C-alpha positions in Angstrom: 122.0 92.0 84.0 119.1 90.9 82.1 119.1 94.2 79.9 120.9 92.6 77.0 119.2 89.4 76.9 115.9 91.3 76.7 117.4 93.6 74.1 118.3 90.4 72.0 114.8 88.7 72.3 113.2 91.9 71.1 115.4 92.2 68.0 114.1 88.5 67.8 110.5 89.2 67.6 111.0 92.1 65.6 112.2 89.6 62.7 110.1 87.1 63.3 106.9 86.3 61.4 105.2 84.2 64.0 107.2 85.3 67.2 104.9 83.3 69.9 108.1 81.1 71.2 110.2 84.6 71.4 107.5 86.4 73.2 107.6 83.4 75.5 111.4 83.8 75.7 110.9 87.2 76.4 108.0 86.6 79.1 110.6 84.5 81.4 113.3 87.0 81.1 111.1 89.7 82.4 109.7 88.1 85.0 112.9 86.8 86.2 114.0 90.2 86.2 113.8 92.7 89.1 111.1 95.4 88.8 113.7 98.2 89.1 116.0 97.0 86.5 113.1 96.7 84.2 112.9 100.8 83.5 116.5 100.5 81.8 116.4 97.2 80.1 113.1 98.1 77.6 113.1 101.5 75.6 109.9 103.4 75.0 110.4 102.3 71.2 111.1 98.8 71.9 107.6 98.4 74.1 105.9 99.6 71.3 106.8 95.9 69.5 104.8 94.3 72.0 101.7 97.0 71.9 101.6 96.3 68.1 101.8 92.1 68.2 98.4 92.7 70.8 96.4 93.0 67.4 95.9 90.0 66.9 93.1 86.9 67.1 95.8 84.8 68.2 94.7 84.2 72.2 97.9 82.9 73.2 99.8 85.5 71.6 97.6 87.9 73.3 97.8 86.8 76.6 101.6 86.7 76.6 102.0 89.8 75.6 99.3 91.2 78.2 101.8 89.3 81.1 105.1 90.9 79.3 103.3 94.4 79.6 102.1 94.5 83.1 105.1 93.2 84.1 107.3 95.7 82.4 104.8 98.9 82.8 104.5 98.5 86.3 108.1 99.2 86.4 107.7 102.7 84.9 106.4 105.9 87.1 102.7 106.9 85.9 103.6 110.0 84.3 106.0 108.2 81.8 102.7 106.0 81.1 100.6 109.3 80.2 103.5 110.9 78.4 104.8 107.8 76.4 102.1 105.5 76.1 98.4 107.3 76.0 97.7 106.4 72.4 98.8 102.6 73.0 96.5 102.7 76.4 93.8 103.7 75.1 94.3 101.5 72.2 93.9 99.0 75.1 90.5 100.2 76.2 89.0 99.6 73.0 90.3 96.2 72.4 88.1 93.1 72.0 89.8 91.1 74.4 89.0 92.0 78.2 92.4 91.1 79.3 94.0 93.9 77.3 91.0 96.1 78.6 91.9 95.1 82.3 95.5 95.8 81.3 94.8 99.2 80.5 92.0 99.9 83.1 94.8 99.1 85.6 97.5 101.4 84.6 94.8 104.4 83.6 94.2 103.8 87.5 97.8 104.3 88.2 97.6 107.7 86.4 94.8 108.6 87.6 96.5 108.4 91.2 99.5 110.6 90.5 99.1 114.2 90.6 101.0 114.7 87.5 99.5 112.0 85.7 96.0 112.9 86.5 96.0 116.2 84.5 97.5 114.7 81.5 94.1 111.9 81.5 91.9 114.8 82.1 93.2 116.2 79.6 92.1 113.7 77.5 88.2 113.5 77.3 88.1 110.9 74.9 90.6 108.8 77.3 87.7 108.9 79.7 85.0 107.9 77.8 86.3 105.0 76.6 87.1 104.3 80.8 83.0 105.1 81.3 82.4 102.7 78.2 84.3 99.6 80.2 81.7 99.8 82.7 79.4 98.3 80.0 81.8 95.4 79.4 80.0 92.0 80.2 83.0 90.7 82.5 82.9 92.0 85.9 86.5 92.5 86.2 87.0 94.9 83.6 84.3 97.0 84.8 85.2 97.3 88.6 88.5 98.4 87.4 87.0 100.8 85.4 85.5 102.3 88.3 88.6 102.1 90.7 90.2 104.2 88.0 87.4 107.1 87.9 86.9 107.0 91.5 90.3 108.2 91.9 89.8 111.5 89.7 87.2 112.2 92.7 90.3 113.2 94.6 90.6 116.3 92.9 87.9 119.5 92.1 89.4 119.3 88.5 88.7 115.5 88.5 84.8 115.9 90.0 84.6 119.0 87.4 85.1 116.6 84.6 82.7 113.8 85.6 80.0 115.5 86.7 80.2 119.2 85.1 80.9 118.1 81.2 79.6 116.0 79.3 81.3 112.9 80.7 78.1 113.0 83.1 75.7 112.3 79.9 77.9 109.6 79.1 77.4 107.7 82.4 74.1 108.4 82.5 74.0 106.6 78.7 75.7 103.6 80.1 73.5 103.3 82.9 70.3 103.1 80.4 72.0 100.2 78.1 70.3 97.8 80.3 69.5 96.3 83.8 72.3 93.6 83.8 74.7 96.5 83.2 73.0 98.8 85.8 73.4 96.0 88.2 76.4 94.0 88.5 78.0 91.3 90.9 79.2 93.1 93.7 79.6 90.7 96.5 78.3 87.0 97.5 74.8 87.3 98.1 73.1 84.9 100.7 70.9 82.1 98.9 67.4 83.6 98.4 64.6 82.0 99.6 60.8 82.0 99.1 58.2 79.8 100.7 61.0 77.0 101.2 62.3 76.7 97.7 65.3 78.9 96.3 64.6 81.5 93.3 65.7 80.3 90.0 66.9 83.2 88.4 69.7 84.2 86.1 72.7 84.6 88.3 73.9 87.6 86.9 70.5 89.4 87.8 70.1 88.1 91.7 74.2 88.6 92.3 73.7 92.3 91.4 74.5 95.8 92.1 74.3 99.0 90.1 78.3 99.3 89.0 77.6 103.2 87.5 75.8 103.8 90.6 78.7 102.1 92.4 81.2 104.3 91.0 78.3 107.3 92.4 78.6 106.0 95.8 82.4 105.3 96.0 82.9 109.1 94.9 80.0 110.3 97.6 82.0 108.7 100.5 85.2 110.8 99.8 84.3 114.0 101.1 80.9 116.5 101.7 82.3 118.1 98.4 82.1 115.2 96.3 78.8 114.0 97.3 77.5 117.4 96.6 78.8 117.0 92.7 76.7 113.8 93.0 74.1 115.0 94.2 73.8 117.6 91.5 74.4 115.4 88.8 70.7 113.6 89.8 72.1 110.2 90.0 72.1 109.9 93.9 68.1 110.6 93.4 67.5 108.2 90.7 69.2 105.5 93.0 67.4 106.5 96.3 63.7 106.0 93.9 65.3 102.6 93.5 64.3 101.8 96.9 60.9 101.8 96.4 60.6 100.4 93.1 58.8 97.4 91.9 61.5 94.8 91.0 62.6 93.2 94.6 65.9 92.6 93.4 66.7 95.7 92.2 65.6 97.3 95.5 67.8 94.8 97.4 70.7 96.2 95.6 69.5 99.8 96.0 69.5 99.1 100.3 73.4 97.8 99.7 74.2 100.7 97.8 72.4 103.1 100.6 74.3 101.4 103.4 77.7 102.1 101.6 76.7 105.7 101.3 75.8 105.6 105.2 79.3 104.7 106.1 80.5 108.6 105.8 78.8 110.8 108.4 78.2 113.4 105.7 76.5 110.4 103.9 74.3 109.6 106.9 73.6 113.3 107.2 72.7 113.5 103.7 70.0 110.9 103.9 68.5 112.0 106.9 68.0 115.1 105.4 66.4 113.4 102.2 63.8 111.6 104.3 65.7 107.9 103.5 66.1 107.0 106.9 62.3 107.3 107.9 61.7 105.6 104.4 63.3 102.5 105.1 61.9 102.2 108.7 59.0 102.6 106.5 59.7 99.6 104.7 60.6 97.5 107.5 56.7 98.0 108.7 55.5 97.4 105.5 57.7 94.4 104.6 55.5 92.2 106.8 52.7 92.1 104.7 55.2 91.4 101.7 55.7 87.7 100.6 58.9 88.9 98.7 60.7 91.0 101.8 63.1 88.2 102.6 64.6 89.3 99.4 65.4 92.7 100.6 64.4 92.9 104.3 67.7 91.2 105.5 69.6 94.4 103.7 67.1 96.9 105.6 68.3 95.4 109.1 72.1 95.8 108.2 71.0 99.5 107.4 69.8 100.3 110.5 72.4 97.9 112.2 75.2 99.8 110.9 73.4 103.1 111.5 73.5 102.1 114.9 77.0 101.0 115.4 77.9 104.1 113.6 75.9 106.8 115.9 73.9 105.8 118.8 72.4 102.3 119.6 70.4 104.2 122.0 69.3 106.8 119.6 68.7 104.7 116.5 66.9 102.0 118.7 64.6 104.3 120.2 63.5 106.3 117.0 63.0 103.4 115.0 61.6 100.9 117.6 60.1 98.8 114.8 63.8 97.9 113.6 64.6 95.7 117.1 61.6 94.4 116.6 61.9 92.9 113.5 65.2 91.8 114.8 63.8 90.0 117.7 61.2 88.3 115.3 63.4 87.2 112.8 65.7 85.6 115.4 63.1 83.9 116.9 61.1 82.9 114.0 63.8 80.5 112.2 64.0 80.9 108.5 67.9 80.5 106.5 67.6 84.0 105.3 66.8 86.0 107.8 67.9 84.5 111.1 71.6 84.7 110.3 71.4 88.4 109.8 69.4 88.8 113.0 71.9 86.8 114.9 74.6 89.0 113.7 73.5 92.1 114.3 72.4 91.3 117.9 75.8 90.5 118.2 77.3 93.6 116.8 74.8 95.7 118.8 75.5 93.8 122.1 79.2 94.0 122.1 79.2 97.7 122.9 77.8 98.8 126.4 75.3 101.1 124.7 73.7 98.2 123.1 74.1 96.0 126.0 71.9 98.5 127.9 69.5 98.9 124.9 69.0 95.5 124.6 68.1 95.2 128.8 65.8 97.5 128.5 63.4 95.4 126.1 62.6 93.1 129.2 61.4 89.9 128.3 61.6 90.3 124.8 65.2 89.7 124.8 65.1 86.9 127.5 63.2 85.1 124.9 65.6 85.9 122.1 68.4 84.4 124.4 66.5 81.6 125.2 65.5 80.8 121.8 69.4 81.7 120.8 70.3 78.8 123.5 68.3 76.2 121.9 69.5 76.7 118.3 73.1 76.7 119.8 72.0 73.5 121.8 70.2 71.4 118.9 70.3 73.7 115.9 71.5 73.0 112.2 75.7 72.9 112.8 76.0 76.3 110.7 73.4 78.0 112.4 74.6 76.9 116.0 77.6 78.3 115.1 76.0 81.8 114.5 74.3 81.6 117.6 77.8 80.4 119.4 79.2 83.7 117.4 76.7 86.2 118.6 76.4 85.0 122.3 79.9 85.5 122.9 80.0 89.1 121.7 76.9 89.8 123.7 78.4 88.4 126.8 81.6 90.1 126.1 82.5 92.7 128.9 86.4 94.0 129.0 87.8 94.8 132.2 87.9 98.3 131.4 84.3 98.9 131.2 83.3 96.4 133.9 80.7 98.0 136.7 78.4 96.4 139.2 75.4 97.1 137.2 77.2 95.7 133.7 78.4 92.5 135.5 75.2 92.0 137.0 73.4 92.2 133.5 75.9 89.9 131.8 75.4 87.5 134.6 71.6 87.1 134.1 71.8 87.0 130.5 74.4 83.7 130.8 72.0 82.4 133.3 69.2 82.9 130.8 70.9 80.4 128.4 70.0 77.1 130.5 69.5 76.0 134.0 73.4 74.6 134.0 74.7 77.0 131.1 78.3 76.1 132.0 77.6 72.3 131.0 75.7 73.1 127.9 78.5 75.2 126.7 81.1 73.0 127.7 79.0 70.1 126.5 79.0 72.0 122.7 82.6 72.2 123.1 83.5 68.7 123.5 81.5 67.7 120.2 83.6 66.4 116.9 83.1 69.7 115.1 86.1 72.1 115.3 83.7 74.9 114.6 81.4 74.4 117.2 84.2 73.6 119.7 85.9 77.1 118.9 82.9 79.0 119.3 82.1 77.3 122.5 85.5 78.5 123.7 84.7 81.8 122.7 81.7 82.4 125.0 83.9 81.0 127.7 86.5 83.5 126.8 84.0 86.4 127.0 83.2 85.7 130.1 86.4 84.7 131.6 87.4 88.1 132.9 84.5 88.5 134.7 84.3 87.7 138.2 80.9 86.1 138.5 81.9 83.5 135.5 85.4 82.7 137.5 83.5 81.7 140.4 81.5 79.3 138.2 83.9 78.0 136.7 86.0 77.4 140.1 82.7 75.5 141.4 82.1 73.6 137.9 84.2 70.2 138.4 86.8 69.3 136.4 86.5 72.9 134.5 90.0 74.3 135.5 91.6 71.4 134.8 90.0 71.4 131.3 90.9 74.4 130.7 94.9 73.9 131.1 94.6 70.6 129.6 96.6 71.0 126.2 95.4 68.0 124.5 91.6 69.1 124.4 91.3 70.7 121.1 94.3 69.6 118.3 93.8 72.0 115.5 95.6 75.6 115.4 92.5 77.5 115.4 91.1 75.2 118.5 94.6 76.0 120.4 94.5 79.5 119.5 91.2 80.0 121.1 92.2 78.4 124.2 95.2 80.4 124.5 93.1 83.2 124.7 90.9 82.1 127.2 93.9 81.7 129.0 95.0 85.3 128.3 91.1 86.3 129.3 91.2 84.7 132.5 94.6 85.8 133.6 94.0 89.8 132.3 91.2 90.1 135.6 92.6 90.9 138.9 90.4 89.0 140.5 91.9 85.7 139.5 94.3 84.7 141.8 91.9 85.1 144.9 89.3 83.2 143.1 91.6 80.6 141.2 93.9 80.1 144.1 97.7 80.4 143.6 98.4 77.1 142.5 96.0 77.2 139.6 97.0 81.1 139.0 100.7 80.1 138.2 99.6 76.9 136.2 97.5 80.0 134.0 100.6 82.0 134.1 103.1 78.8 133.1 100.6 78.2 130.3 100.6 81.6 129.2 104.3 82.1 129.4 104.9 78.3 127.1 102.6 79.8 124.8 99.5 78.1 122.4 101.4 75.4 120.7 103.6 74.0 123.4 103.9 69.9 123.7 104.7 68.3 126.7 108.3 66.5 126.6 108.0 63.1 127.7 111.4 61.3 128.1 111.2 57.0 128.3 114.3 55.1 129.5 114.8 51.9 127.9 117.0 49.4 129.0 118.4 47.1 126.9 120.0 43.5 127.8 118.4 43.3 131.0 118.2 40.5 132.7 
């Protein structure tokens, strides 16, 4: 048992004027003790000793204390934290060191997620104010942990009432008004922003930004229609929606990201439709053509409609908002380092569904031109863009056995034949180039069409192709072997493979599949020593 050593070390810490070495020993003992054993190893009163040692300017001492407390507090039930360490944790929320704030917020999040603990938390408006104030801390990790804790309150009506029907709502609004850097925070890694061939050289915290308070509102809104109602009545959602047409294009781009997040729930999409926001975003796409700064926010608009189409109906969205598909086609054809990758990804996601394939096919020559452009880029574009093209083509050509009809098989065959006068040779040539990412992306196209009878016949008619598929020396990395194995699996998933490939090749494919992706042929050699 480690309880005795821990108790002994705590005594030594109490008696020491400079306890850093004893703290390090305690840290070692705590980390070596199973979490279950820590519940008995440290008493509540003794734990206050470590909390007290956080009140110092010594960064090393603070760091060690935080490590100890993080481990020990994790062993306690949330209700214990709420009942026994509420004051200590509140002090942590106001500590000048961010790591202490993070410690306190993490534990507050555990309390907020506990049925009994959240009641204790809601009974202390001061603690909730302090958590909200942490949103304005410069360090992003602290702000996000504060949001995570507050978001958990939205799971109960009492929590929603506390946030949106009390003075805490004013506190939230006050924090939002601090400044733009507080309002807009780093949320995800953004693509490089380009204009007229040059990167915008701006403050990173502004370029890579998202509204932290609005992020909280969006997270709460997506929980349920009831929580969305609270947020809407607070006025904070309407404030976010106004940002969509603001003068600051970076703020506009961030607002689009937030609206896209809100649209992930059905009730969120219904709310946006009722408020006329989807129509407004469609009009923004139309207006973007004459805006020299549109490359900063146009990708977000396209992602919004792409997400909407997949969650609702590609046909309905594309028919109601035809400008969406027109812009995607234009972005795919007019190569741009910011816009084209988004267009390719969107086409891939749309075309993976049967309904999406049918929508694209209805555009006729427009989509045929896009396919030819994608083929050209896949063959001789920049490596990163080639990979995006190949991945998108693989999704467009995917047609699982259970979805296959004569019409859909004709569709995918016609798309494949659009790529080149000899598409099989083109894709195979790409797969033989000395770039693993290109090799695997090309293999994924063969995997996408592998279960389709027309493609199997093309493979049989291509000299050496079947032998190439079963040659384990082609592609030596793990990902390459996995991709080849998936190709074999796709071929065997079709009932037509045995007839088209023949019994001999069919058995070879079955053997390949049974041996697994990493099978190595054993080559035995006999050496005769002492021969004349």
